[in-house]
C-alpha positions as CSV (number, residue, x, y, z in Angstrom):
1,M,-24.1,20.4,-25.4
2,G,-23.3,18.8,-21.9
3,A,-24.2,14.7,-20.5
4,L,-26.7,16.0,-18.2
5,S,-28.1,18.5,-20.7
6,A,-28.1,15.8,-22.5
7,L,-30.4,13.3,-20.7
8,E,-32.6,15.6,-19.4
9,Q,-33.5,16.4,-23.8
10,A,-33.8,12.7,-23.9
11,L,-35.7,12.4,-20.7
12,E,-38.7,15.6,-22.0
13,N,-38.3,14.2,-25.6
14,R,-39.5,10.2,-23.6
15,M,-42.3,12.7,-21.9
16,E,-43.3,14.3,-24.9
17,A,-44.3,10.9,-26.1
18,L,-45.7,9.8,-23.9
19,W,-48.0,12.5,-23.6
20,A,-48.6,12.2,-27.4
21,R,-49.4,8.5,-27.3
22,V,-51.8,9.2,-24.2
23,F,-53.6,11.6,-25.3
24,D,-54.3,12.5,-28.4
25,K,-51.2,15.5,-29.1
26,E,-53.0,17.9,-25.8
27,P,-50.3,18.2,-23.4
28,V,-47.0,18.3,-26.5
29,E,-49.1,21.6,-28.2
30,L,-49.4,23.0,-24.4
31,L,-45.7,22.7,-23.9
32,D,-44.9,24.1,-27.1
33,A,-47.6,27.7,-26.7
34,L,-45.7,27.4,-23.6
35,R,-42.5,27.4,-24.4
36,Q,-43.8,29.9,-27.6
37,E,-45.2,32.6,-25.3
38,C,-42.2,32.6,-23.1
39,D,-39.9,33.0,-25.7
40,S,-42.5,35.7,-27.3
41,N,-42.1,37.8,-24.0
42,A,-38.1,37.5,-23.9
43,V,-36.9,40.6,-22.6
44,V,-32.7,41.7,-23.0
45,S,-32.0,43.7,-20.4
46,P,-28.8,46.4,-20.8
47,Q,-26.6,44.1,-18.4
48,G,-27.4,41.6,-21.3
49,R,-29.5,39.4,-18.3
50,V,-32.5,38.0,-20.8
51,M,-35.7,37.8,-18.3
52,V,-38.7,36.0,-18.9
53,P,-41.8,36.2,-17.6
54,N,-43.2,34.4,-14.6
55,A,-46.6,33.6,-14.5
56,Y,-48.4,31.5,-16.9
57,D,-52.0,30.9,-17.2
58,V,-53.2,28.4,-19.5
59,E,-57.3,28.1,-19.9
60,L,-58.5,24.1,-20.5
61,A,-61.8,23.8,-23.0
62,D,-63.9,21.4,-20.4
63,A,-62.9,18.3,-23.0
64,V,-59.7,19.0,-22.9
65,H,-59.1,19.3,-19.1
66,D,-61.3,16.3,-18.4
67,E,-58.7,14.1,-21.1
68,L,-55.8,15.7,-18.5
69,T,-56.9,15.1,-15.6
70,R,-59.0,11.9,-15.7
71,H,-55.6,9.9,-15.2
72,G,-54.6,11.9,-11.8
73,S,-51.8,13.3,-14.0
74,R,-49.9,15.9,-12.8
75,V,-50.3,18.4,-15.4
76,G,-50.0,21.3,-14.1
77,Q,-46.3,20.0,-12.7
78,A,-45.1,18.7,-15.7
79,L,-46.0,21.4,-17.3
80,T,-44.2,23.9,-15.0
81,D,-41.0,21.9,-15.2
82,S,-41.0,21.0,-18.9
83,L,-41.2,25.3,-19.4
84,A,-37.9,25.6,-15.8
85,R,-36.2,23.2,-18.0
86,H,-36.6,25.1,-21.8
87,A,-36.0,27.6,-19.8
88,E,-32.7,26.9,-18.5
89,R,-31.6,25.8,-21.5
90,R,-32.0,29.1,-23.0
91,N,-30.3,30.7,-19.9
92,Y,-33.3,32.9,-19.4
93,E,-33.9,34.0,-16.3
94,W,-37.4,34.0,-14.3
95,A,-38.8,37.7,-13.3
96,G,-39.8,36.0,-9.8
97,P,-41.0,32.9,-8.9
98,L,-42.3,30.7,-11.3
99,A,-45.5,29.3,-12.0
100,V,-48.7,27.7,-14.2
101,H,-51.8,27.9,-13.0
102,I,-54.2,25.5,-15.1
103,A,-58.2,26.6,-15.3
104,R,-60.7,25.0,-16.8
105,S,-62.5,27.5,-19.3
106,G,-66.1,27.5,-21.7
107,Q,-64.7,30.2,-23.5
108,V,-61.6,28.6,-25.1
109,P,-61.9,30.3,-28.5
110,N,-59.7,27.8,-30.6
111,G,-62.2,25.2,-28.3
112,R,-58.5,23.5,-26.9
113,Y,-56.5,26.5,-24.7
114,R,-56.0,29.5,-24.7
115,V,-52.2,30.3,-22.9
116,A,-50.9,34.0,-21.6
117,S,-48.2,35.3,-19.2
118,R,-47.2,37.6,-16.8
119,V,-44.7,39.7,-15.0
120,A,-46.3,38.4,-11.3
121,P,-44.5,40.4,-8.0
122,Q,-42.8,38.2,-6.0
123,V,-45.1,37.7,-2.8
124,S,-43.3,36.1,0.5
125,A,-44.6,33.8,3.3
126,E,-45.5,36.7,5.6
127,A,-47.5,38.0,3.1
128,F,-49.0,35.0,3.4
129,Q,-49.6,35.4,6.8
130,H,-50.6,38.4,6.9
131,A,-53.9,37.8,4.0
132,A,-54.8,34.9,6.7
133,H,-55.7,36.9,8.9
């Protein structure tokens, strides 16, 4: 493990510890759930590359969503950054641009959150222009 990787890991551990104190452990559990979803869906290509889904949907129960967003936290970006570092450490390759979408849901089965992943096609800026017209 290089010096930069050790520093990144130390910073991530610090962030997780801070979140656990501020938000009663929910984001740490979310990070673990996202990492598990990523790891569980990793596929090794014939060329030996390890591909993982690039789109992650996180549904939060109302109370969890309120708690995570009431401090003005950019939880979606923080989760995305953490997942990107996780994939980099494991030498995963994304199936396209990485996106973590956070949504409020009153139908989360465990009462806290649900995580799902999928491969989303790459969308060019040109496609967005055409959709806007």
